[in-house]
N, C-alpha and C positions, 0 to 999 in steps of 0.2 A: 541384534543389539537389544539388550534388556532395558527396562525403564530407567534404572540408575545410570547406565551408560549413556542413554539418550539425554538424560538430564544434564550430565556433566559435559557432553559434547556440545549441547546447545549453549550452555552457560559460557563455555570456553570460546565459542565462536563470537559471541557478543563482545568479549574482551579483545579478541583478535581484531575485530573491526575498529576498535578504538585504539589499538596499539600504534597506529600511524599518526595519531593526533598529538599535538602539543597540549600542555595543560590549559593554555588559554583558549583552546578550541572547544573545551568541554562545557563552557558556560554560556556563550551568547545565545540570544533568542531574538533574531531580527524581526520576526513577525509572529503573530499569535499562533498560526497553525504549525509552526516549527517548534520542536522541543529541543532543549540542549542535550547533547550526548550524556552528560552526567545525570540528567533527570531520567533518561531512558534506562541507564544502568541501575539506578536506584528503584525506579518504578517496577521494573520486571522482577526485582528482588523482593520488593514489598508485596507483590502479588502472591508469591509463595508463602511469605511470612503471614500475611493477613488471612488467606483462605485455607492454609494447611496447618502451619506450625502453631498459631495461636489457638486453633480450635481442636487440633487432633494430636498434638504432641504434649504429653503430660509434663507439667512444670516448666513449660517453655517461657522464657523471659524475652520480651522484645528487645531488639538491639538499642533502640532509642525511641522514647515515647513521642517525639516530635515528627518522626518519619511518616507516620500514617497521615498526618495533616499535610506534610510537604509533598509526598509522593503518591497519594491517591489521585487518580486521574478524573474519573466521573462517577464513582460509585457512591451514590447518595445514601444507600443503606449502611455504609461503613461509617459515615460521619462527615465532618467539615473537611475542606481541602482548599488549597491555594487556587487563585484564579489561573486559568490556563495561560493567559497572556503575561503572567508574572513569574513564570518558571525560570526565566533568565535572571531574576533578581535573587535567586537562591544561591548566593555565593558561598554560604556555609550551610551544610557541612562541606568539607573540602572533597576534592576528587579522591584523595587518599582515604578519607573516612568512608566514602561510598564503596571503595574496593574492600575495605575492612568489613563493611556491612555485607557485601556479597560473600566473603569468606565465612562469616558467622552463619548466615542463612544456609549456605551450601553444606556446612558441617552438620547442621541440625536436619537438613533435608535428607542426608544420608541415613540418619537414624529413622526418620519418618518413613522413608521408602522401604525400610526393612520390616515394617509392621505389615501384617497381612490384613489390610483394610482396603476394600474395593473403592470406597469413597476417596481415600487418600490418593490412590493410584489414578482414578478418573480425574481428580482435580490437578494432579501433577501433570497429566497428559495435556489438560487444558492450559496449564501454566507454561508448559514447554512450547505449545503452539502459539500462545500469547507472546512469548519472548521472540519466537521466530518472526511474528508480525512486526515486532518492534525492531528487529534486526534490519528489515527492509526500511523502516522509517528512520533508523539510525543513519543509513547510507544516504537516503534522500534528504534528510535534515542536515547532515554534514555537508552535502553538496550545496544546499541552499545557503548555509552559513558561510562557507568558503566562497561561494559565488557572489556574496555581498561585499567581499574584500576587493578593492580596486586593483590589487596586484595579481588577482586570479591564482592563488596558491594551488599547488599540486597536492592531492590527497594520495594517489597511488598511480604512478606513471604506467603501470602495467595493465590498468583497466581500459579496455577499448570498447565498452558497451555502445557508445554513441556512433561507432563505426560499423556496427553489425549490419549486414546486408541480408536481404531475403534469400533463402536457400531453395525456394520452391519456384517453379516456373509460373510466370504470371498467367492470369486468366480467371475464369469463374467456374465454380462447381455447381451444377443445377441440382436442386433438392425437390423431390416430388411432394406434393401436398399429401397430408395424412395426419394421423394421430401419433404423437411421440410422447414418450415418458420422460419426465424431468425430475431431477432431484437425486439425492445420494441414496445408493442402494448397494453398498459394498462393505468390505471388511476395513477395519482401521478407523482412524480418527476423522471426524467431520464436525462442523459447527451446526448449531441448532437451526440456523437460517437456511441450511441446505436440506433439512428434513421435510417430510410431507411429500414424498414422491407422488406425482400426479400426472395426469394426461393433459396434453394441449393439442389443439388442432392448428396445423400450420398450412398456409397456402403455398403454392409453388413459389420458389425464389431461387436466386443464384447468388452465391457468396464468393467474395474474392479469395483466391488462393494465397495472396500475399498482402502484407500491410503496406500502407501508403509510405512512400519514400520522401526524403527531403526535397528531391527534385520536383516531385509532383506537387508538393505543398508550396514550393517556390513559385510554381506556375499560378497557383491560386493567389499568392501575394502580388505577383507581377500583374495579375488581371484585376488589381484593385479590390481583392476579396475583402480586405479589412475596411474598405471605404464604402462598399455597396450594402446598404441596409437590407436589400432584397434577399440576401443569403442568410440573414441572421434571425434567430428567434428574438422576440422583443427583449427579454431579459439579457440575452447575449449581446444585443446591440447597445443596451445601456452599459453593460460591462465594458465593451470595446471603447465606447465614446468617453465614459467617465475616466477610464484608465489610460486612454490614448495608446491602446495596444496596436502594434504594427507587425509583430512576429511572435513565434513561440518563445517560451521562457528560456532564458540563457542565451538567446541569439543577439549578436551585436554587429552592427555595420561598421567596419573599421577599414579605412583606406580603400573604400570601394568594394570590399569583400565581406561576405557573410561569415562571421566567426561564431563559435559558441563555446561557452564554458563547460568543461567536462571534469570528471573526477581526475583526469590526467592533465588538467590545466586548460588554457585557452587554445583552441584548435580551429583550423579552417574546416568548414562544414563539408562533409562528404555527400555529394548529391545522391549517390546510390544507397546511402545508409537509410535505415528505417527511421522515420520521423518519431520524435518523442517530445514529452513535456508540453502537450496541448490539453486544453480542458474540453469539457463536453460541448460548450458553446462553439468552440473552434472546430471540433470534429463534425458537429451538425452543420455548420456553415460550409465547410469543405464539401461534405456530402451533397448539400443542396446545390452548390456550384457545379458539381460533377453530374447533377441530374440523377443522383442515387440517394441512398439513405444508410443509416447505421442499422445493424441487425438488432433484433430483440435478443434478450438473454436466452430465450427459449430456442430461437433460430440458431444461435451460436452453439448452445449445448447439444442440440440435436445432430450437429454436423462436426462436433469437436474432434472426433476420432479421424476425420478426413483432413483436418487442418494441421499445419505446422505452427503450433502456437507455443508461447512461452518466452518470447523476447520482449514483449511489451504488454502491459495491461490494456485490454481492448474495450473501449467505450461501447456500451450498448444503448439502445433507445428505450430501455426499460427502467422504470422507477423502482427503487428499492422498497419492496413490499413483502409481506409474509406469504408463504406458501399455504395451501389449504391445511387446516388443522394445526397451524403453528401456535404454540403456547410458550410463554416465557417461564423459565424455572423460577421458583420463589427465591427471594433474597437478592443479595448483591450480584451473584452470578447471572441472574436473569436480566441484569442491566447490560450485559455484554453486547447483545445485538439488537434485541427487539425495540428498544426505545429510540433507535436511530432510523426507524423505518418511515421517514418523512423527509421530503425535500432533498433526496439524494438519488444519484443514478448508479446503476450497476455496471461494474467492469468485470470482464471474464478473463480467464487464463492465468497468467502470472507474468513476471518481468525478469529482466536480466538481474535485477537486484533482489529478487525473491530468494529466501533461504532455501538451501537444498532440501528436497523432498517435502516442500510445503505447498505444492500445487496439485490440483486435480480438476477435472473437467466440470465438476459441480460447484467449485469454489465461487462464492459470491462476494467480491470486493465492492466497496461503495464509497463514493465521495460526492461532495457538493459539486454542482456543474461548473463552478468557476475555479475549481482547484486543479492545478496542473504541475505541481512539483514532483509528482510521482513519474515513473517511467511508463507513460501511457501512450497509446497510438490509435490508429484508425484502420479498421477493416470495413470495406464497403459491401453493400447488398444492392441488388437490382431485381 
């Protein structure tokens, strides 16, 4: 697949994800960390317009002068932007106008990608991967938006992600102590936060072959795991008590049964399915209750080829920090990863919601430790 085909395939997939929505679903923003689907469609389009078309396509005219302000996410180098928590207030432009914006930019991107310019092609590849990231956010944000609806509407009755079970035999794989190389060293695309391949020394450890299931987590809950401060990091205990958390996100106790909201609607929880929608605090508390711990991101990467990964983002016990020699590119593109290297934890692998061909063993996802609306889970180490 050439770059233009990759571009169009990616752009079409974003719109396929939204094709199951009603117009009213495109706009709500129930919490600050969730963005409306309409905003995702516009922001990913703005990315190509801002970083490629306005700078590299001669005589290009922006679709709408207001869109840079409305759909810039966090790029201070580009200029002012709306507050993240106010994206749901952007009722205009309309959904139809956003789709017109996408057509306009796609038409001009076809022209830009015909130019023999390495910088354009590199930026286009970044933009494609950026849109793939937003495709996963689209799905998780859609789930959160619909999950706030008391009627628990169905997005797609054919999605059975929450019923996925482990396909690997339970147990632990022992890993010998030694020096391991970490970081991207392959062909193809990678983000700058994966660069700086370096050596780390790891002590002996054993890593679980499978991810924690709903049944295992229910045992933690039934053992008063959410009520015993001894299992929790101090910040985690504050989060639990202030928010009165008793279960993973989307879990509801109805008529004596644990149910959960899924993209297929409200369903009874499958005990054998892989746990999801828990944050770092919950993952660390569960590991403490089990007398184990979470792997570091280096322990995870060193053994990735032996693991069956890809169904859930896996919390690690590693803070999101730069690798040796990391430098931010100049300008707005340099804001993509580097400035977020504080107060966030690394997740490894990918999830059921990750876009096709957007995962690799060196991929470093990152979220604040209290966030749990992504399809994340737990793998233990001892």
